[in-house]
Structure formats: structure tokens, C-alpha cells
ROVO-962751 format. One record per atom (N, C-alpha, C): x, y, z; residue in three letters; residue number from 1. Coordinates in pm, whole numbers, plus 32768, in hexadecimal, padded with zeros to 4 digits. Each point is the difference from the previous one (the first is absolute). Layout:
N
rec X:X | Y:Y | Z:Z | type:ALA | seq:NUM
...
//
This chain:
76
rec X:04A8 | Y:2108 | Z:6033 | type:MET | seq:1
rec X:7FB3 | Y:7FB7 | Z:7F95 | type:MET | seq:1
rec X:7F97 | Y:7FC1 | Z:8038 | type:MET | seq:1
rec X:7F99 | Y:800F | Z:7FA3 | type:ASN | seq:2
rec X:7F70 | Y:7FBA | Z:802F | type:ASN | seq:2
rec X:8011 | Y:7F61 | Z:7FE5 | type:ASN | seq:2
rec X:7F90 | Y:7FD7 | Z:8029 | type:VAL | seq:3
rec X:8001 | Y:7F5C | Z:7FE5 | type:VAL | seq:3
rec X:7FFE | Y:7FDE | Z:7F82 | type:VAL | seq:3
rec X:7FC0 | Y:803B | Z:7F9F | type:LYS | seq:4
rec X:7FFF | Y:7FE7 | Z:7F76 | type:LYS | seq:4
rec X:807D | Y:7FE9 | Z:7FBE | type:LYS | seq:4
rec X:8051 | Y:8081 | Z:8016 | type:THR | seq:5
rec X:8082 | Y:8003 | Z:7FB7 | type:THR | seq:5
rec X:805E | Y:7F97 | Z:8041 | type:THR | seq:5
rec X:7FEF | Y:7FE7 | Z:8087 | type:ASP | seq:6
rec X:8049 | Y:7FA3 | Z:803A | type:ASP | seq:6
rec X:8007 | Y:7F61 | Z:7FD1 | type:ASP | seq:6
rec X:7F71 | Y:7FF6 | Z:7FE5 | type:ILE | seq:7
rec X:7FE7 | Y:7F7C | Z:7FC3 | type:ILE | seq:7
rec X:8031 | Y:7FED | Z:7F68 | type:ILE | seq:7
rec X:7FE8 | Y:8061 | Z:7FC7 | type:LEU | seq:8
rec X:802B | Y:801F | Z:7F5A | type:LEU | seq:8
rec X:809A | Y:7FDE | Z:8005 | type:LEU | seq:8
rec X:803E | Y:8048 | Z:8050 | type:TRP | seq:9
rec X:80A5 | Y:8008 | Z:8007 | type:TRP | seq:9
rec X:8027 | Y:7F73 | Z:8026 | type:TRP | seq:9
rec X:7FC7 | Y:7FAE | Z:8064 | type:ARG | seq:10
rec X:8012 | Y:7F7C | Z:8016 | type:ARG | seq:10
rec X:7FF2 | Y:7FA3 | Z:7F85 | type:ARG | seq:10
rec X:7F96 | Y:8016 | Z:7FDB | type:ILE | seq:11
rec X:7FE2 | Y:7FB1 | Z:7F71 | type:ILE | seq:11
rec X:8060 | Y:800E | Z:7F9E | type:ILE | seq:11
rec X:8026 | Y:807B | Z:7FE4 | type:GLY | seq:12
rec X:8047 | Y:8022 | Z:7FA8 | type:GLY | seq:12
rec X:808D | Y:7FBC | Z:8002 | type:GLY | seq:12
rec X:8037 | Y:7FFE | Z:807D | type:VAL | seq:13
rec X:806E | Y:7FC4 | Z:802F | type:VAL | seq:13
rec X:7FFF | Y:7F64 | Z:7FE9 | type:VAL | seq:13
rec X:7F9F | Y:7FCD | Z:801D | type:LEU | seq:14
rec X:7FE0 | Y:7F6E | Z:7FF7 | type:LEU | seq:14
rec X:7FF3 | Y:7FDF | Z:7F74 | type:LEU | seq:14
rec X:7FC0 | Y:8063 | Z:7FA6 | type:TYR | seq:15
rec X:7FFF | Y:7FC9 | Z:7F63 | type:TYR | seq:15
rec X:808B | Y:8021 | Z:7FD7 | type:TYR | seq:15
rec X:804E | Y:806C | Z:8014 | type:PHE | seq:16
rec X:807D | Y:7FFD | Z:7FDA | type:PHE | seq:16
rec X:804E | Y:7F8B | Z:8016 | type:PHE | seq:16
rec X:800F | Y:7FBE | Z:807D | type:SER | seq:17
rec X:8051 | Y:7FB7 | Z:803E | type:SER | seq:17
rec X:7FE6 | Y:7F68 | Z:7F9B | type:SER | seq:17
rec X:7F76 | Y:7FEA | Z:7FFA | type:ILE | seq:18
rec X:7FCF | Y:7F99 | Z:7FA3 | type:ILE | seq:18
rec X:803D | Y:8000 | Z:7F7E | type:ILE | seq:18
rec X:7FDE | Y:8068 | Z:7FC3 | type:VAL | seq:19
rec X:8034 | Y:801E | Z:7F6C | type:VAL | seq:19
rec X:80A1 | Y:7FFD | Z:8007 | type:VAL | seq:19
rec X:804F | Y:802D | Z:8051 | type:LEU | seq:20
rec X:807B | Y:8002 | Z:8002 | type:LEU | seq:20
rec X:8033 | Y:7F5C | Z:8006 | type:LEU | seq:20
rec X:7FC2 | Y:7FC4 | Z:805D | type:LEU | seq:21
rec X:8025 | Y:7F67 | Z:8011 | type:LEU | seq:21
rec X:7FEE | Y:7FB6 | Z:7F87 | type:LEU | seq:21
rec X:7F7F | Y:801B | Z:7FAD | type:GLY | seq:22
rec X:7FE4 | Y:7FC1 | Z:7F96 | type:GLY | seq:22
rec X:8076 | Y:8017 | Z:7F89 | type:GLY | seq:22
rec X:801D | Y:808E | Z:8007 | type:LEU | seq:23
rec X:8062 | Y:801F | Z:7FA8 | type:LEU | seq:23
rec X:808B | Y:7FB3 | Z:8012 | type:LEU | seq:23
rec X:802A | Y:7FF0 | Z:807A | type:ILE | seq:24
rec X:8077 | Y:7FC2 | Z:8021 | type:ILE | seq:24
rec X:800D | Y:7F6C | Z:7FED | type:ILE | seq:24
rec X:7F85 | Y:7FC1 | Z:8007 | type:ILE | seq:25
rec X:7FEC | Y:7F6A | Z:7FDF | type:ILE | seq:25
rec X:8001 | Y:7FF0 | Z:7F5D | type:ILE | seq:25
rec X:7FB9 | Y:8066 | Z:7FB5 | type:ILE | seq:26
rec X:8009 | Y:7FF2 | Z:7F7B | type:ILE | seq:26
rec X:808A | Y:801C | Z:7FC9 | type:ILE | seq:26
rec X:8042 | Y:805B | Z:8045 | type:GLY | seq:27
rec X:8095 | Y:8025 | Z:7FC0 | type:GLY | seq:27
rec X:8065 | Y:7F93 | Z:8027 | type:GLY | seq:27
rec X:7FEE | Y:7FBE | Z:8077 | type:ARG | seq:28
rec X:803C | Y:7F84 | Z:8024 | type:ARG | seq:28
rec X:7FEF | Y:7F8D | Z:7F91 | type:ARG | seq:28
rec X:7F8C | Y:7FE6 | Z:7FE3 | type:ILE | seq:29
rec X:7FD3 | Y:7F93 | Z:7F9C | type:ILE | seq:29
rec X:8049 | Y:8022 | Z:7F7C | type:ILE | seq:29
rec X:7FF7 | Y:807A | Z:7FDF | type:ILE | seq:30
rec X:803A | Y:802C | Z:7F87 | type:ILE | seq:30
rec X:80AB | Y:7FF0 | Z:7FF5 | type:ILE | seq:30
rec X:801E | Y:801B | Z:8063 | type:TYR | seq:31
rec X:80A2 | Y:8001 | Z:8015 | type:TYR | seq:31
rec X:8029 | Y:7F51 | Z:8005 | type:TYR | seq:31
rec X:7FA9 | Y:7FC4 | Z:8048 | type:LEU | seq:32
rec X:801B | Y:7F60 | Z:7FED | type:LEU | seq:32
rec X:7FF1 | Y:7FD2 | Z:7F85 | type:LEU | seq:32
rec X:7F99 | Y:802E | Z:7FAD | type:GLN | seq:33
rec X:7FEF | Y:7FC3 | Z:7F84 | type:GLN | seq:33
rec X:805E | Y:8028 | Z:7F9B | type:GLN | seq:33
rec X:802A | Y:8068 | Z:800F | type:TYR | seq:34
rec X:805C | Y:8030 | Z:7F89 | type:TYR | seq:34
rec X:8090 | Y:8019 | Z:8026 | type:TYR | seq:34
rec X:8026 | Y:8020 | Z:8076 | type:PHE | seq:35
rec X:809A | Y:8011 | Z:8015 | type:PHE | seq:35
rec X:8037 | Y:7F8E | Z:8051 | type:PHE | seq:35
rec X:7FB4 | Y:7FA8 | Z:8033 | type:GLU | seq:36
rec X:8037 | Y:7F82 | Z:8057 | type:GLU | seq:36
rec X:7FD0 | Y:7F6F | Z:7FA8 | type:GLU | seq:36
rec X:7FC9 | Y:8028 | Z:7F8D | type:ARG | seq:37
rec X:7FCD | Y:7F70 | Z:7FC8 | type:ARG | seq:37
rec X:8061 | Y:7F97 | Z:7FE7 | type:ARG | seq:37
rec X:808B | Y:801E | Z:7FDE | type:ASP | seq:38
rec X:8057 | Y:7FA8 | Z:7FED | type:ASP | seq:38
rec X:8030 | Y:7FB1 | Z:8069 | type:ASP | seq:38
rec X:800E | Y:804A | Z:8078 | type:LYS | seq:39
rec X:8020 | Y:7FE0 | Z:807C | type:LYS | seq:39
rec X:7FB4 | Y:7F7B | Z:8039 | type:LYS | seq:39
rec X:7F6C | Y:8029 | Z:8000 | type:TRP | seq:40
rec X:7F86 | Y:7F95 | Z:8016 | type:TRP | seq:40
rec X:7FF7 | Y:7F9B | Z:7FBF | type:TRP | seq:40
rec X:801B | Y:800D | Z:7F71 | type:ASN | seq:41
rec X:7FF7 | Y:7F8F | Z:7FAE | type:ASN | seq:41
rec X:8072 | Y:7FA7 | Z:800A | type:ASN | seq:41
rec X:8074 | Y:801B | Z:8007 | type:LYS | seq:42
rec X:8086 | Y:7FB0 | Z:802A | type:LYS | seq:42
rec X:7FCD | Y:7FBE | Z:8095 | type:LYS | seq:42
rec X:7FE4 | Y:8056 | Z:8058 | type:ALA | seq:43
rec X:7FE6 | Y:7FAE | Z:8082 | type:ALA | seq:43
rec X:7F8A | Y:7F9A | Z:7FFC | type:ALA | seq:43
rec X:7FA9 | Y:800F | Z:7FAB | type:ASN | seq:44
rec X:7F8D | Y:7FA5 | Z:7FEA | type:ASN | seq:44
rec X:8039 | Y:7F76 | Z:7FBE | type:ASN | seq:44
rec X:805A | Y:8011 | Z:7FA5 | type:THR | seq:45
rec X:802F | Y:7F85 | Z:7FC2 | type:THR | seq:45
rec X:8056 | Y:7FC5 | Z:8046 | type:THR | seq:45
rec X:804A | Y:8034 | Z:8061 | type:LEU | seq:46
rec X:8061 | Y:7FB2 | Z:8061 | type:LEU | seq:46
rec X:7FB6 | Y:7FB2 | Z:8080 | type:LEU | seq:46
rec X:7F95 | Y:8036 | Z:8019 | type:THR | seq:47
rec X:7FD3 | Y:7FB7 | Z:8081 | type:THR | seq:47
rec X:7F81 | Y:7FBB | Z:7FD5 | type:THR | seq:47
rec X:7FD8 | Y:7FE9 | Z:7F93 | type:THR | seq:48
rec X:7F86 | Y:7FAA | Z:7FD0 | type:THR | seq:48
rec X:8023 | Y:7F6D | Z:7FDA | type:THR | seq:48
rec X:7FCA | Y:7FAE | Z:804E | type:SER | seq:49
rec X:8004 | Y:7F81 | Z:7FCA | type:SER | seq:49
rec X:7F91 | Y:7FA9 | Z:802F | type:SER | seq:49
rec X:7FDD | Y:7F84 | Z:7FA3 | type:GLU | seq:50
rec X:7F85 | Y:7FB9 | Z:801D | type:GLU | seq:50
rec X:801F | Y:7F73 | Z:805A | type:GLU | seq:50
rec X:7FD2 | Y:7FF1 | Z:806B | type:ILE | seq:51
rec X:7FFB | Y:7F7E | Z:8047 | type:ILE | seq:51
rec X:7F83 | Y:7FDD | Z:8013 | type:ILE | seq:51
rec X:8002 | Y:7F71 | Z:7FBE | type:ILE | seq:52
rec X:7F7F | Y:7FC0 | Z:8018 | type:ILE | seq:52
rec X:7FFA | Y:7FA6 | Z:8082 | type:ILE | seq:52
rec X:7FA9 | Y:8006 | Z:8047 | type:ILE | seq:53
rec X:7FF7 | Y:7FC7 | Z:808C | type:ILE | seq:53
rec X:7F92 | Y:7F9D | Z:7FF4 | type:ILE | seq:53
rec X:8008 | Y:7F80 | Z:7FFF | type:PRO | seq:54
rec X:7FA7 | Y:7F96 | Z:800A | type:PRO | seq:54
rec X:7FA4 | Y:8016 | Z:8083 | type:PRO | seq:54
rec X:7F87 | Y:7FFC | Z:7FE3 | type:PRO | seq:55
rec X:7F92 | Y:800C | Z:8067 | type:PRO | seq:55
rec X:7FF5 | Y:7F6B | Z:8061 | type:PRO | seq:55
rec X:7FDF | Y:801B | Z:8074 | type:ASN | seq:56
rec X:7FF4 | Y:7F99 | Z:8053 | type:ASN | seq:56
rec X:7F87 | Y:7FBD | Z:7FED | type:ASN | seq:56
rec X:8003 | Y:7F8A | Z:7FF9 | type:ARG | seq:57
rec X:7F74 | Y:7FAE | Z:7FD4 | type:ARG | seq:57
rec X:7FE8 | Y:7FA2 | Z:8079 | type:ARG | seq:57
rec X:7F7C | Y:7FFD | Z:801B | type:GLY | seq:58
rec X:7FD2 | Y:7FBD | Z:8076 | type:GLY | seq:58
rec X:7F6C | Y:7FD2 | Z:7FE2 | type:GLY | seq:58
rec X:7FBB | Y:7FC8 | Z:806D | type:ASP | seq:59
rec X:7F8A | Y:7FD9 | Z:8004 | type:ASP | seq:59
rec X:7F98 | Y:8060 | Z:8025 | type:ASP | seq:59
rec X:7F90 | Y:8006 | Z:7FB9 | type:ILE | seq:60
rec X:7F98 | Y:8056 | Z:8024 | type:ILE | seq:60
rec X:7F8C | Y:7FAF | Z:8046 | type:ILE | seq:60
rec X:7FF0 | Y:8036 | Z:807C | type:CYS | seq:61
rec X:7F9B | Y:7FB2 | Z:805F | type:CYS | seq:61
rec X:7F7A | Y:8049 | Z:8020 | type:CYS | seq:61
rec X:7FAA | Y:7FB9 | Z:8021 | type:ALA | seq:62
rec X:7F7C | Y:8033 | Z:8025 | type:ALA | seq:62
rec X:800F | Y:8039 | Z:808A | type:ALA | seq:62
rec X:7F8E | Y:802F | Z:8044 | type:GLU | seq:63
rec X:8008 | Y:8043 | Z:807F | type:GLU | seq:63
rec X:800D | Y:7F86 | Z:806B | type:GLU | seq:63
rec X:7FBF | Y:7F92 | Z:7FD7 | type:ASP | seq:64
rec X:800A | Y:7F88 | Z:806E | type:ASP | seq:64
rec X:8080 | Y:7FAC | Z:7FD6 | type:ASP | seq:64
rec X:805F | Y:802B | Z:7FAE | type:GLY | seq:65
rec X:807D | Y:7FA1 | Z:7FF7 | type:GLY | seq:65
rec X:7FF8 | Y:7FB4 | Z:7F90 | type:GLY | seq:65
rec X:7F98 | Y:7FEA | Z:7FB2 | type:ARG | seq:66
rec X:8000 | Y:7F96 | Z:7F8C | type:ARG | seq:66
rec X:804B | Y:804F | Z:7F9B | type:ARG | seq:66
rec X:8030 | Y:7FA4 | Z:7F91 | type:TYR | seq:67
rec X:8055 | Y:8049 | Z:7FA6 | type:TYR | seq:67
rec X:7F9C | Y:8009 | Z:7F7A | type:TYR | seq:67
rec X:800A | Y:8090 | Z:7FD4 | type:TRP | seq:68
rec X:7FCD | Y:801B | Z:7F97 | type:TRP | seq:68
rec X:8058 | Y:7FD5 | Z:7F83 | type:TRP | seq:68
rec X:8077 | Y:8021 | Z:8003 | type:LEU | seq:69
rec X:8051 | Y:7FF9 | Z:7F8F | type:LEU | seq:69
rec X:808E | Y:7FD8 | Z:8039 | type:LEU | seq:69
rec X:8034 | Y:7FA2 | Z:7FCE | type:ARG | seq:70
rec X:8094 | Y:7FDF | Z:8035 | type:ARG | seq:70
rec X:8067 | Y:8008 | Z:7F84 | type:ARG | seq:70
rec X:805E | Y:803A | Z:801A | type:GLN | seq:71
rec X:806E | Y:8008 | Z:7FA7 | type:GLN | seq:71
rec X:807E | Y:7FC2 | Z:801F | type:GLN | seq:71
rec X:804C | Y:7FCA | Z:7FB1 | type:PHE | seq:72
rec X:8075 | Y:7FBA | Z:8027 | type:PHE | seq:72
rec X:8074 | Y:803D | Z:7FAA | type:PHE | seq:72
rec X:806E | Y:8013 | Z:8050 | type:LEU | seq:73
rec X:8085 | Y:8022 | Z:7FB8 | type:LEU | seq:73
rec X:8036 | Y:7F98 | Z:7FAC | type:LEU | seq:73
rec X:8013 | Y:801E | Z:7F80 | type:ILE | seq:74
rec X:8026 | Y:7FA5 | Z:7FAD | type:ILE | seq:74
rec X:8099 | Y:8044 | Z:7FC1 | type:ILE | seq:74
rec X:8067 | Y:7F9A | Z:8036 | type:MET | seq:75
rec X:807F | Y:802B | Z:7FD3 | type:MET | seq:75
rec X:8015 | Y:7FC0 | Z:7F73 | type:MET | seq:75
rec X:803F | Y:805C | Z:7FA3 | type:LYS | seq:76
rec X:8035 | Y:7FDD | Z:7F8C | type:LYS | seq:76
rec X:808D | Y:7FE2 | Z:7FDD | type:LYS | seq:76
//
């Protein structure tokens, strides 16, 4: 084989591999969307919860240590 056909063969193999990988990914997406939809929707409702975490409040200081803003914790 001369150099040109060798390069074309390698590019063809690379192109075929990329197309095959893309088709596998698209096939997997379609499979998950249509055939495993109920499984994943059920799992999503079982594990989802909302937790409100109160932020830590503190003082905002300048570079020299002076306070720009002071916040105090107010207990209700």
C-alpha cells in the first residue's frame, strides 16, 4: 500500500469509530428515555428532598481590621 491509501484507510477507520460511538450514545439515550423512564422517575421521587440550611452570618471587615458591617444573630 502506498502512503495515500494508508492514510485514507486510517482516516476511514477513525471516522467509522466516531460514527459508531455517536450511534451508541444516541441509542443509549433513546433506550433510557423510552424504556427505563418509569424506573428513573420513581427513583427521582424517592430520593429528592429539600433542606433549608441557614447561612453563617458574621462581620465584614476591611483590610486593616475595621468593621464595615456587623451582623448579630437574633434568636426568635
